[in-house]
Phi, psi and omega in degrees: 000141182225142177241137177232149181233146178266191181304153181281145175271188185295339180270009182065022175250150179295139178290331181216145175229133179244130176240124177254130184220151178269129180277170182297334181275005178090355179271164183252146178219166175231150175241128183245128173246121182229121182051044176084355179257124179262123178267140184298162180307134183238139168096158174225068187274147181284338180220160178297322180297320177297319179295319179297317180296317179295321179295318178298318179297318179296319180296319179296322177296317179295321180295323179293325179295327179086000000 
Protein backbone atom coordinates (compact mmCIF):
# COMPACT_ATOMS: atom_id res chain seq x y z
CA UNK A 1 0.00 0.00 0.00
CA UNK A 2 1.31 3.44 -0.86
CA UNK A 3 0.14 6.92 0.07
CA UNK A 4 0.91 10.05 -1.90
CA UNK A 5 0.12 13.62 -1.07
CA UNK A 6 -0.27 16.66 -3.28
CA UNK A 7 0.55 20.28 -2.52
CA UNK A 8 -0.37 21.62 0.89
CA UNK A 9 -3.44 23.75 1.37
CA UNK A 10 -3.61 26.83 3.63
CA UNK A 11 -3.92 24.65 6.77
CA UNK A 12 -0.57 22.95 6.00
CA UNK A 13 -2.46 19.74 5.31
CA UNK A 14 -2.30 17.96 1.96
CA UNK A 15 -5.17 18.89 -0.37
CA UNK A 16 -5.27 15.29 -1.61
CA UNK A 17 -4.09 11.90 -0.41
CA UNK A 18 -3.99 8.81 -2.60
CA UNK A 19 -3.83 5.32 -1.16
CA UNK A 20 -3.17 2.38 -3.48
CA UNK A 21 -4.04 -1.03 -2.09
CA UNK A 22 -4.15 -4.63 -3.20
CA UNK A 23 -7.57 -6.24 -2.92
CA UNK A 24 -8.26 -9.79 -1.76
CA UNK A 25 -8.74 -10.92 -5.37
CA UNK A 26 -5.20 -9.79 -6.25
CA UNK A 27 -6.32 -6.70 -8.18
CA UNK A 28 -5.30 -3.13 -7.32
CA UNK A 29 -7.53 -0.20 -6.36
CA UNK A 30 -7.07 3.36 -5.13
CA UNK A 31 -8.75 5.45 -2.47
CA UNK A 32 -8.64 9.20 -2.98
CA UNK A 33 -9.15 11.80 -0.27
CA UNK A 34 -9.52 15.31 -1.66
CA UNK A 35 -10.19 18.35 0.53
CA UNK A 36 -11.41 16.18 3.38
CA UNK A 37 -13.76 14.07 1.24
CA UNK A 38 -12.82 10.40 0.90
CA UNK A 39 -13.94 8.74 -2.32
CA UNK A 40 -14.50 4.96 -2.14
CA UNK A 41 -12.00 2.50 -3.56
CA UNK A 42 -12.00 2.63 -7.34
CA UNK A 43 -10.85 0.15 -9.93
CA UNK A 44 -9.82 -3.40 -10.56
CA UNK A 45 -6.38 -2.73 -11.99
CA UNK A 46 -3.94 -5.44 -12.97
CA UNK A 47 -0.91 -3.65 -11.55
CA UNK A 48 -0.06 -1.17 -8.85
CA UNK A 49 1.31 1.21 -11.49
CA UNK A 50 -2.01 1.26 -13.38
CA UNK A 51 -3.85 2.09 -10.15
CA UNK A 52 -1.39 4.90 -9.37
CA UNK A 53 -1.78 6.39 -12.85
CA UNK A 54 -5.57 6.28 -12.65
CA UNK A 55 -5.50 7.88 -9.19
CA UNK A 56 -3.28 10.72 -10.43
CA UNK A 57 -5.63 11.32 -13.37
CA UNK A 58 -8.66 11.39 -11.04
CA UNK A 59 -6.90 13.83 -8.72
CA UNK A 60 -6.03 16.16 -11.61
CA UNK A 61 -9.67 16.18 -12.73
CA UNK A 62 -10.79 17.13 -9.22
CA UNK A 63 -8.17 19.88 -9.03
CA UNK A 64 -9.37 21.35 -12.35
CA UNK A 65 -12.96 21.43 -11.09
CA UNK A 66 -11.80 23.48 -8.11
